[in-house]
N, CA, C and O of each residue as an XYZ file, in Angstrom:
280
protein
N     111.415    131.004    122.455
C     110.704    129.303    122.634
C     109.658    128.970    123.108
O     109.212    129.457    124.146
N     109.098    128.098    122.439
C     107.544    127.582    123.001
C     107.947    127.067    124.582
O     107.320    127.709    125.424
N     108.897    126.003    125.173
C     108.848    125.352    126.192
C     109.206    126.988    126.951
O     108.527    127.009    127.978
N     110.037    128.392    126.821
C     109.922    129.102    127.436
C     108.608    129.514    128.000
O     108.275    129.499    129.185
N     107.822    129.935    126.823
C     106.659    130.131    127.387
C     105.910    129.637    128.062
O     105.242    130.210    128.923
N     105.882    128.106    127.700
C     105.070    127.275    128.688
C     105.193    127.252    130.043
O     104.203    127.125    130.764
N     106.700    127.399    130.623
C     107.190    127.599    131.609
C     106.872    128.777    132.785
O     106.629    128.833    133.991
N     107.064    129.814    131.448
C     106.267    130.308    132.479
C     104.788    131.203    133.177
O     104.488    131.893    134.151
N     104.097    130.555    131.760
C     102.482    130.403    132.205
C     102.757    129.614    133.354
O     102.526    130.203    134.409
N     103.185    128.450    133.458
C     103.229    127.603    134.660
C     103.542    128.477    135.812
O     102.775    128.890    136.682
N     105.084    128.727    135.626
C     105.303    129.851    136.974
C     104.460    130.486    137.289
O     104.066    130.298    138.440
N     103.705    131.624    136.397
C     102.826    132.406    136.969
C     101.449    131.709    137.176
O     100.652    132.407    137.802
N     101.082    130.727    136.865
C     100.019    129.675    137.553
C     100.302    129.748    139.106
O      99.488    130.301    139.846
N     101.492    129.171    139.603
C     102.502    128.444    140.694
C     102.453    130.095    141.584
O     102.208    130.083    142.790
N     102.672    131.253    140.954
C     102.818    131.970    141.695
C     101.308    132.915    142.611
O     101.161    133.502    143.682
N     100.337    132.535    141.242
C      99.174    133.239    141.958
C      98.480    131.983    142.712
O      97.770    132.293    143.668
N      98.570    130.889    142.467
C      98.114    129.882    143.313
C      98.775    130.225    145.301
O      98.254    130.386    146.404
N     100.240    130.174    144.676
C     101.055    130.655    146.162
C     100.491    131.836    146.733
O     100.305    131.785    147.949
N     100.167    132.917    146.123
C      99.566    134.209    146.566
C      98.346    133.672    146.770
O      98.013    134.503    147.615
N      97.406    132.965    146.690
C      96.190    133.051    147.522
C      96.058    132.641    148.463
O      95.312    133.006    149.371
N      97.161    131.337    148.379
C      97.315    130.769    149.748
C      98.407    131.595    151.194
O      98.502    131.295    152.384
N      99.024    132.617    150.421
C      99.778    133.732    151.455
C      98.646    134.490    151.959
O      98.733    135.001    153.076
N      97.286    134.658    151.058
C      96.837    136.454    151.089
C      95.349    135.352    151.985
O      94.992    135.340    153.163
N      94.899    134.669    150.924
C      93.555    133.924    151.418
C      93.226    132.765    152.274
O      92.244    132.528    152.979
N      94.414    132.043    152.000
C      94.544    130.499    153.086
C      94.082    129.556    151.992
O      93.919    128.411    152.414
N      93.808    129.736    150.607
C      92.905    129.312    149.907
C      93.777    128.701    148.381
O      94.148    129.257    147.347
N      93.851    127.142    148.960
C      94.795    126.583    147.342
C      93.601    126.761    146.235
O      92.410    126.484    146.378
N      94.133    127.194    145.320
C      93.112    127.167    144.255
C      93.226    125.575    143.639
O      92.202    124.892    143.622
N      94.553    125.002    143.119
C      94.831    124.030    142.542
C      94.222    122.656    143.267
O      93.600    121.735    142.738
N      94.530    122.797    144.356
C      94.082    121.511    145.459
C      92.374    121.770    145.356
O      91.666    120.764    145.393
N      91.851    122.851    145.254
C      90.321    123.113    145.202
C      89.666    122.599    144.011
O      88.576    122.027    144.025
N      90.345    122.817    143.018
C      89.676    122.432    141.472
C      89.957    120.863    141.462
O      88.982    120.145    141.241
N      91.160    120.277    141.673
C      91.585    119.003    141.587
C      91.505    118.139    142.675
O      92.279    117.192    142.810
N      90.424    118.467    143.627
C      89.661    117.433    144.700
C      90.948    116.994    145.561
O      91.250    115.810    145.716
N      91.713    118.124    146.134
C      92.925    118.219    147.462
C      94.075    118.194    146.663
O      94.389    118.211    145.473
N      94.855    118.120    148.378
C      96.416    118.652    147.737
C      97.024    117.047    147.923
O      98.254    117.049    147.976
N      96.419    115.720    148.030
C      97.202    114.853    147.780
C      96.522    114.047    146.315
O      96.878    113.012    145.752
N      95.665    114.794    146.077
C      95.030    114.076    144.591
C      95.772    113.573    143.869
O      96.845    113.440    144.457
N      95.839    112.966    142.258
C      96.852    112.724    141.675
C      96.940    113.929    140.536
O      97.897    114.115    139.784
N      96.054    114.488    140.576
C      96.071    115.198    139.303
C      96.880    116.826    140.149
O      97.677    117.521    139.519
N      96.639    117.010    140.976
C      97.488    118.188    141.953
C      98.590    117.896    142.159
O      99.378    118.823    141.974
N      99.097    116.794    142.536
C     100.293    116.525    142.702
C     100.914    116.054    141.382
O     102.038    115.599    141.592
N     100.519    116.009    139.963
C     101.413    116.111    138.676
C     101.170    117.888    138.477
O     102.215    118.219    137.917
N     100.486    118.920    138.621
C     100.502    119.606    138.194
C     101.466    121.028    139.600
O     101.937    122.155    139.444
N     101.347    120.237    140.626
C     102.476    120.792    141.471
C     104.130    120.694    140.682
O     105.032    121.521    140.545
N     103.961    119.201    140.264
C     105.372    119.179    140.112
C     105.301    119.626    138.528
O     106.376    120.083    138.140
N     104.508    119.600    137.768
C     104.889    120.338    136.358
C     105.377    121.969    136.600
O     106.164    122.473    135.799
N     104.913    122.657    137.621
C     104.805    124.446    138.393
C     106.415    123.903    138.873
O     107.144    124.873    138.665
N     106.930    123.193    139.214
C     107.990    123.200    139.925
C     109.335    122.786    139.080
O     110.387    123.405    139.235
N     109.169    121.361    137.906
C     109.835    121.912    136.940
C     109.663    123.106    135.910
O     110.472    123.311    135.005
N     108.662    123.783    136.109
C     108.819    125.300    135.189
C     109.570    126.271    135.622
O     110.469    126.894    135.057
N     108.932    126.388    137.150
C     110.196    127.242    138.015
C     111.765    126.774    137.657
O     112.694    127.533    137.380
N     111.794    125.566    137.724
C     113.785    125.451    137.419
C     113.803    125.556    136.491
O     114.987    125.388    136.199
N     112.982    125.853    135.155
C     113.365    125.958    133.551
C     113.440    127.157    133.672
O     114.252    127.590    132.854
N     112.759    128.379    134.626
C     112.960    129.627    134.537
C     113.986    130.495    134.604
O     114.368    131.480    133.972
N     114.555    129.464    136.143
C     115.874    129.748    136.515
C     117.103    130.086    135.281
O     118.032    130.889    135.372
N     116.746    129.166    134.099
C     117.959    128.997    132.805
C     117.522    130.575    132.170
O     118.307    130.944    131.297
N     116.704    131.285    132.392
C     116.287    132.060    131.202
C     116.904    132.873    131.926
O     117.224    133.870    131.279
N     117.345    132.914    133.405
C     118.070    134.529    134.192
C     119.514    134.094    133.774
O     120.371    134.963    133.933
N     120.003    132.671    133.173
C     121.616    133.579    132.451
C     121.766    132.674    131.042
O     122.653    131.913    130.654
N     120.251    133.186    130.345
C     121.044    132.748    128.786
C     121.118    134.376    128.501
O     120.653    135.366    129.067
N     122.038    134.119    127.195
C     122.037    135.369    126.166
C     120.950    135.544    125.153
O     120.345    134.763    124.419
N     120.910    136.750    125.347
C     119.574    137.697    124.582
C     120.315    137.161    123.093
O     121.490    136.990    122.767
N     119.144    137.012    122.460
C     119.693    137.297    120.791
C     119.257    138.783    120.386
O     118.103    139.143    120.155
N     120.289    139.491    120.350
C     120.230    140.706    119.848
C     119.858    141.443    118.510
O     119.654    142.633    118.271
N     119.840    140.221    117.656
C     119.035    140.771    116.349
C     118.035    140.086    116.037
O     117.729    138.948    116.394
N     117.385    140.984    115.179
C     116.015    140.301    114.613
C     116.163    140.248    112.876
O     116.911    141.000    112.251
N     115.486    139.437    112.392
C     115.222    139.717    110.921
C     114.284    140.489    110.725
O     113.338    140.471    111.512
N     114.295    141.293    109.723
C     113.636    142.227    108.946
C     112.586    141.532    107.729
O     112.516    140.548    106.993
N     112.309    141.995    107.860
C     110.939    141.405    106.745
C     110.997    142.657    105.747
O     110.228    142.718    104.788
């Protein structure tokens, strides 16, 4: 699903941002968007959080084991 891929991409962006905060003490999203409290940063942080919650559902879904042969 497209939503799954978007959620995974946003979760990866969030993970990389948290990694840069943990290792370097540098918040990439806040730097690019004008600070942690800017509206754009808060929207991105919110989208990443929602994507993380969506990714939790990936853990509990049944995988489709079949593929259509061409």
